[in-house]
N, C-alpha and C positions, 0 to 999 in steps of 0.2 A: 505493500500499499503506500509507496514509496518512489521516487523515481528524481534523482539528482546531476545535473549539466554542470560542468565545470571548466569556466575559461581561464586562463593564464596568460595574462598580456604582459611579456617581459619589457616590452620595449616603452610601455606607458607606466609600468610599475604596477598596476591595477589586476585584480583577482576577482572572478565574479563566479559564484556559486548558488544556482536556482534549484530548488527543493521542490516537488510536490507532492500533498498526499490530500487523501480524501477523510474530512472531518468525519469522527468517529463519535456513537451516544449523542448527537444531537437533533430535537424535533424540527431542523432545517437542516436543507441540503446543501453542502460548499465542500468547495475544490481549496485547496490552500494553496499558496506560491510564495515562497519564503526567497527573496534574493538577499545575499547578503554580498557587500563590495568592499574587499579591501584593500588599503592602500600599501602597496609591497614597495615602493619607493622611497630613495632616501628623502625625500621635500614633501612638505607639507602640499595637502591635495584639497582645494575646491570644487565640490562635484555638483552638477546638475545631471539630473536623470531622468527617463521616461522607462517606466519599466511595466509590464503586462501584456495583456493581448491585443495582438493588432486586429482580432475582427471577432465580433459579439454577433450571435445570432438572438432575436427574442424568442420569447416562447410563445403557443399559442396555433390550436389547430393542426393541420396536416404539413409540417413542416419539411417531412421527409421527402415527401412529395413534390411540394413547392419549391425548395432551395434547388432542386434539380433540373425543374422543367421551367418553371417561370421567375427563375431567382430573380433577373430585374425588376420585374412586376410585382413581385411580393414583398421589393422594397417597399411602395407605396403605405404599405401598412404598416410598416415598422417606425417606430418612437423611441425617444431617450426621454424619459420624464426625470424628476428630482423629489425626493423625498424631503429636501430639507432647501435653506435659500442660499446654499452656498453650491462646489461641483462634488462635495464627497459621499453623495449617496446617490447615484443615479441608477434607473430603473432601466432595463430594456424588455420593450412589450410590445403588442402589437395593437392596435387603435381597435382592431374589430378582426374575429376569425376568420381567416381570407376562403369566400364560398361564393361560388355564383349563384346564390338564391337571395329570394325575397326575405327571405330568414336572418336576421341580423343578431349575430353573437358578443357582444361588450367581451374583450379580454382584461382580463383584472390583475392575471399573474404575469410572473414577468422576472428577468434576470437581474442579479444585482452584481455589485462590486463594491467593494469596502477594503481600502488600504490605509495602513500607517507607520510608522517608525516604530521597530523594538522602544521601549521605554514610552511612548509617550500615548497619549488617549486620542490626540489630534490626528483627524482624519484629515487625508492627504487629499486634494483636489485631482482629480480622474478627466482625462483628456479623451473625450470620447467621439468626435469630429476627424474622423479617419484621414481627411485632408490636410487639417492641419499639421498633421505629420509627416502623411506620403504624397500631398499635391496631388500632383493627377496620374502619380505612380501606382495603377491600380492592382499589380501584382504584389502591392504591398513589401516591396523587398529592400525599396530606395527610398529614405526618409528625406526627400525634396524639401517637405514644410519645413522641416526640424533644420535643415541645414540653414534657411533663410532665414527664419527666425527663432530665437531662445526660448527655452520651456516659459520663461515667464512672462513673455510676450503672449506666445501662446495661452495659459493661462488667463492673463490678463485681459485679452480679447474675446470677443463673442463666438461661441460654438456652435455648429448645429447641427441636429441627430434625426431632424424626420425626412424621412422619405430617402433613406440611406443605410447602409450597413455601416456599423459604427465600430468604433475601437473601447477597449478599456486600460488604458495607460497610469498608473498612480505618475505624479509629478514629484519629484524631488529636488527642491531648490536652496542650492548653496551649501551644500551639507562640508562641514571641514573637517577633514581627515589626518591626522599625524600619521607618519609612517609608522605600520603596524596596525593602526584602529580601521574599526569597521562600520559600517552601518548597516542593518536589515530591515528591509521593507517587504512588511506582510499585505499582501493582498489576498480576500478574499471571495472569490465568484460563486453562486450558485441560484437556486430559483425561491422566489416566496411567492406565496398566492396572492398578497395584495402589498402596493406600495407602502401602505401604514407599518408594515412589521418590520420593515429596514431599519429603525431609528432602534428597536430592539433588538435583532440581531448585531448591530453595531457596538450598543452598549455592553454587549456579554464577550463579540472576539477582541474587542479593544483593551479586556479587564488584563492583569499585569501578571505574567506568565499561563496565561489560558492559552494561547497557542503553542507555547513549547508543554506546557502538559498535553495537549490532545496529540500535539508529534509522537510525545514518548507513548501516550495509549494506544496510537495508532500500530505503533512496533508492537507493545504489548500483546494487542488481540490478533496481528497476526499470526505469532509465536502461540498464541492461546488456539487458533481457528487450526496451524497446524498441527499441534502438539501430539496428536494421535499417531503422526508419520515421524514424527524427530527420528532423527537419524545421527549415528555418530561414527565416522570411517575416518580416515587419514584425508579425504579429501574432501573440504571444507565445501568445494564448487560442487559437488555432487551432495553432498549433504542438504544444500537449498535447493538444487532441480530435485528433490525429491519433495520438498514441501512446496515447492512452487507448482510440481506437476499437481499435488493432490488441493491447491488452494484453485488450482485453476478449473481442474474437473468439478469440485465444490460449487466454482460461480455456475457451471453449464447444471449439475443434477440438483445443488441446492445442499446446504448442509440441515439435517435432521434434528430439531430439538423437540424434547418432549412438555408438553403443558399438561396439566390438571394433575400437579404433584402437591396434594391435600397433606397429605401423612405419611409416615412412615412405611405402610405396609404399599401405597403408592408409590413409593423412591424404592422399595426394594422389589418391582414388579416388571414386568416387561408390558408393552403395549396391548400385548393378547391375553393378559392375564386380567389386568385389569380395566374397564370399560370408560374409564374416568380418563385414563391416560392417550391423547391425544398427540400423532405426529405431525409436525409442520416443518417444512422444509424455507427455511430462508434463502435469501441471496440469490435461488434460481432465475435463470434468465437465457431468452434464444443469445446464444452467440454473439459479438460484435466485431467477428476478424474484419479487421481493415480491407481485408481483397473482396469482402463480401459486403459491397456497401449497400445491399438489398436487403440485409438482415439488421436492420435497425431494432436497439431492443429497450424495453421499457422495463422499470423497477420502481415499486411504487413508494414515494417518500413517505413511508410512516415507519412504526415499530412493527419490527418481521418483515421489515422490507422484501419484495421477491417481485418476477413477473413471469408471464404466461414462455415458454420453453418449445422447442419441438420434440415430436415423440420421440425421436431417436437420439437425440442428444441428454435429453431427461432421463431417459432408461437406459442409456449406456455408461453413462456417469453414477446411477443410483445402482450398480451391479455389487459394490461392494458396501454398501451403506450399512448392514447388518454386519459385517465383520466389523468395521470402524465403532458400531453404535448397535451392540446386541439387544439393547432395553427396546428398539424398534421392532424388534418379531418379525412376523409374516408382512409386514405394510405396505412396502414395495411391491411386493409379489401380487397382493390382495389389489393394488391402486391397478396396476396393469392389466392384469387379468379381467379385472370388470369392463375395462374401454376394448376388449375382444368386442365385437360385432354379430349379430346371426350368422351374417355371412361372411365371416372371417377375417374383414378388415378393421381400421382402428383409425380413429382419428387423426390429424397432424398434430395439432397444439395441445399441450397440456398446461391446465392452469393450476393454482394452486388450491388447496382443497375449501370447502365451504362448510359452513356450520351452521346450524337450527336448533334452538331450544323450542321445543313442543309443547312442553308442561308450562303452562304461564304459572302454577301455582309454586314450581321450582324457579322462575324465572325473578318471580316475586321476591323470594326466598333470598338468593342469591343479592339481586341488587340493594337490599335493607342491608345487608352483611357488607356490601363492601364500598356502599356511598352515603353520604350524608342523609337526613332525613328529606332536607329539600331536594336534592338531585334524584331518590329512590322512584317517583314515578316517572323521573326521564329515564331513567336506566331501563325501569321495566318495559316502556316504550321501547328502548332499542333493543333488548334481548328479545323482546317478541313479534317483533317487526318485522321478521325475516331472516335469510340466509346472510352472513356476515362472515368476515377473515379478521383477523385480531387486528390488525394492523388501522383497520375500518373502525372499528369499537373506539382507540382512542383520538384518532380522528375526532369522530362525531364526540366525544367527551370532552374535548377541547372546545369543538366546535359550541357547542352547548351549554359550555360553563360546568361541566359536571364537577364534583367535590367527591373526590374518594377518599375515605377514612382507613383505607387499607395501603400498600403499596401496590403498584401495576402489577406487578408479579403475582402479587396473591390475587389481584382479581382476574387477573386471565385465568387463573388458575382455577378458582372459582367458576367463573363461567365456562371454561371448557370442560369441567368435569360433569357437568350436566347438560353438554351439548352432544349433536348428533354429529356427523362428519358425513360428506360426501365428497368423491373426486368429481373434478371437473374439467370440459375439455370442448375444443370445437373441431370442425367436422375440416377447416382452413380449403383445401385442394388437392383434389385428385386421392388416390388412395397407394401408397408407396407397397411397395413387394417385401420391403426387409423389416418394417416393423417390430414381426413380432419375433426376428431372431434370437432376441435379449433374452426371451422368455427364459427359457433354459438355464441361463448364467443365473438369473434373478433367484431361481429355485435352488440350485446348485449353492449359491451361496448363502441362504437361507439353511438349507440341510448341513451344510459346514457345520454350521454353530446351532442347529438344533435337529439334530438327527430323528430323535424321538417326534419330532411335529409334524415329520412328513405326511403321516397318514389322517390326521384331523385337516391339516390343510389342504389335504388335496378331497377327501370325501366329506368333511364334516363343515367345510366353510361355504355357504351359497352367494354367489356373485351374480352381481347383474349383468345385462348386455346394453353394453351403449349405442344410442340410437340417432346416427346420422341424419341430414335431410337427402342426402346424395345418395344414388343407386346407378351400381353398375349397368351399362348398359346389356341386353342381349346382342349374340355376336350379326345379327340382321338389322340392327339399327349401328352400329361401330364400324363393322366391314366395311370399306369404300375402296371400290375398282380406280385407280388414279394411273398416269402416266406415270413412266419413269422420269428421272432427272433430264436424262438425253432424249427425251420425248420418243423414244423409235419402239419403245413397249408399254407394257400396262404391270400393274402390281397390284397386291393389294393392303391397303395401308388400315392401319386402328385409329381412328380418329373421335376424340370427345367423348371418351369410354365411360365419362360418368353423365347422369343427369340431375338436374334438382328435379326431385320427385317431389309433384304437387299433393299427393295422397300424404305424403310422411309429413309433408307442410302443415296441414289440416291437421293430424295429431297432436301436432304439436303446438297450434293454434288454440287449441282445447285446453291448455292449459294457462292460458293468459290470463293475466288477470285486469280486470275490466276496470279496478281502479289504478294503479299502477300505471299497466299498460307492459308490464313486463311478463316474459315469459318465464314460468318456474323451471326450476332446475330438473323436477320430476320428470318435464318433457324430453329428457337426453337420455331415458332408457325404454328399451322393448317393453312390451305391454302385451298384457293377456287378450285383451279385450281390444273395441272398438277407438276412436279418436275419445280419448281421456276418458277412458274404462279400463277397469281390468286393474291386477297389482302388476307391479314392476316383476316380470318374469326373472327367474334367477335360477342356477345349475350348480350343481358342486365343482370347485376348480380342477377336477380331472376331467368333468364333463366336456367344459368349456376347450380343454387342451385338445380332448377328440375331436371335435367340431372343428377345432380349428387344423388339425390335422388332416380330417375329411376334406376339407375343402381345398387345401393346398394340394393335397392327393388329386383331387378333383381338375387341377388346373394344370396339369401338366399338359406340354405341348404334343403336338399328334405323336411325336416318334417316342413319347414318353420319357425325355429324358429333364429338361430344366422347367420350373414353372413360371408359366404366361404371367407377365406383367399385363395379364386384362381390365386390370383396374385404371391404366392408364399411366401408371407412374412406374420408375425402376428401382432398383434400389439406392442407397446412398451417394450415388456418384450422380449429382444433376448432369452433370454431362454427357448421358446414356439418354437422356429422356428420352430420344430419335428412336430409342431402342422399343417401347412399347407402340409408338407408329409403324416399326416393320412388322405386328405381331410378334415382338421377339419375347424371350425365356432366360430366365437365369438359372445357371448350375448352382451357384452358390445354397442357393435357396431349396433345391432338390436333399442339397445334404444335410441341410440345415433340417427338413422336412424327413429326412432318415434318423435322424437323433432323437426328434421329436417323438415319431411314432417308437421309437424302441423304451422312450421313456414312458410312454404311456402304458405301455406293454408291462414295463418291469413294473409299475405300480400297481398295474389290476393283479400281477403273479403274484406279488410281494403280501399284497393285504387280504387277496381273495373276496374283493368286494363288489357287487354288480355295480354296472357302468349303464345310469340310467338317463337314456339322450333325448331331446323332443322328437316327438313322432314325427315330425318333418324332416327332421336331420335323419329319422330310420328309415323313412319311405325313401329318399335318396341313398344311403348308404345300400339297400335291396338293390337298388336299380346298377351302381357300380359294383357291387361283387358279381350281379349276373351278365355286367359288360365282361369282366373280368374271368369268367368261366369261358362264356361264348369265344372270348379269343384264346384261351388254353384248348378250347376244343377246335380251333382252326386249325391248329399244327402251325402256327406261325412262330419263325424263329429269326431272331435280328442275323441280317448279314454283319458281314464283314467290314464291307463300305455303307458309309451312308448314302441312302439313295437320294435325289434332287427331286423325287415324289415320293410322297407319301404312301408306304403300301397302303391298298384298300383295307384289309384288317384292320392296322394301326388307326386307319383315316373311321373306320367303321366305330370302333371303340372311342376314339377320342370325340367323335361327333355323338356319340350318346352320352357320355358322362359331361359332355359341356351342357346336352340339352336338358339332363336332369339337373345340373348346378342350377340352369336358368332357372328352369318350373320352381325349384326350391326356393 
């Protein structure tokens, strides 16, 4: 959680060190930049400097899209506002949320910059007018404006921040340094929900030793978060690499924390043994690799901060959670097996768990236990008002001026102990072929810690089926005959493999709340009845794994080799998107399918318990088995070389099984 840049200028006798770190454990978001300038020469030095960011984007609306596509137009909404009468508290925000609609949304949130010198609580003036520093050098590399004018002149003259992209430079003027002396400029950049919050934030960050204390706490926190993989070898670099790798994986998959620990019984139990305990992953988010500029990621600016993540990223980076945090038990296994749909596919985006308190009396009891008498009615309304996440609760408490009479930790433990939990996800776009390939890893990690828990996990754990609004089209609707790239012949393409299913949409609409306009989380689970009716359909974990195996087995290509990319998406390698269009398939999925079916068979043999499956699946299995018997009876044998035309026996089997899958 820190980065340092060092520049040594022996010619002028000046050494500059810039250190960045993220502010920990505050209820406002902040990136801290500390610039220390040291006079390494033999003479006294009088220093004036601009230090900070050459470019600051405001906040508000779909900036990820807008900055890349209408960057110049977007500047029309941008502005720099001020929380005081001088230049010390600039606030970078959009006037309204950019949109091409008649509905106008006023933006109140924005980014801020607060700068000061160590040892002083006086705020430094901020130069935000980019042209004052760079002139007309739009590359922001040549400070033509600063060359023509002194810093004192720039600060004294008017600046303009409307309808343009602005800067955030702290202006230090006339600082005298004797040989060996240093001066440190601290700048804090972040996001605030309202310009009125800036004076309060400034008062906090300018307190004596506050920033140095936070810097040390940031270091200590990194050591605490990575303590589970602390390594001591002859190579410090290797030791650090292990910790950094663990930290990076944790940011993708999240770090599990256990909430609901009310007494010694809870503290001595795991999440499977005590229903009061809830596992919640913090820090999880979509990775923001610089080479993947489409992967913008979001992290909630709340306590227990986290954001949504892509399915495989989260699954693969939670594979060893139970090894490092045994008390989470089978949580991760149950979470991801719940996302298996009845068609064997999974959604794209994994969101944080949501919680709900269904017992109003329990909500009232906890509210009176954790809050003041005046705040209790408000807390009851919050706890009984629908689904929530831990961070959202504290945001509401602050917004509604709730007074707690216990610590925040005790409050959230009391609340989570009576809450029910539900995994959350979003369909996204297309069905990827490899999402399911991490399940055995999750199971193997769990059984390596809890080998005696396998039978209960497989047979006694009832799991729901995720319900997406997208349906895979039958071949007749997605197979298209088209010309080859050279236009000399024709071939078959698989295009637009999934469709937005209006029948499924109607089922989900039945769960829309007429008062709030929101669709309840229950709409995301397959049900036994018609729209809005029936219970959420459940099966034991072993049944869901068998269903998954059957579906993938039925998706093998016409040669019986790779698993077809019939959902429109390949495996993790996005560069292979065209393979799905070529009616392609993947052998890695076949190898994984073999391992999955072997595991299911081993569980059934080991525990000698019946495998109960949905009747619709049983019908499909009968058809597949009949087709296999017919193929065997035909006497067909594979040739040494793969023929360009599929043998008629294989084609008939493939067509029969694919038709059964489509009918299912």
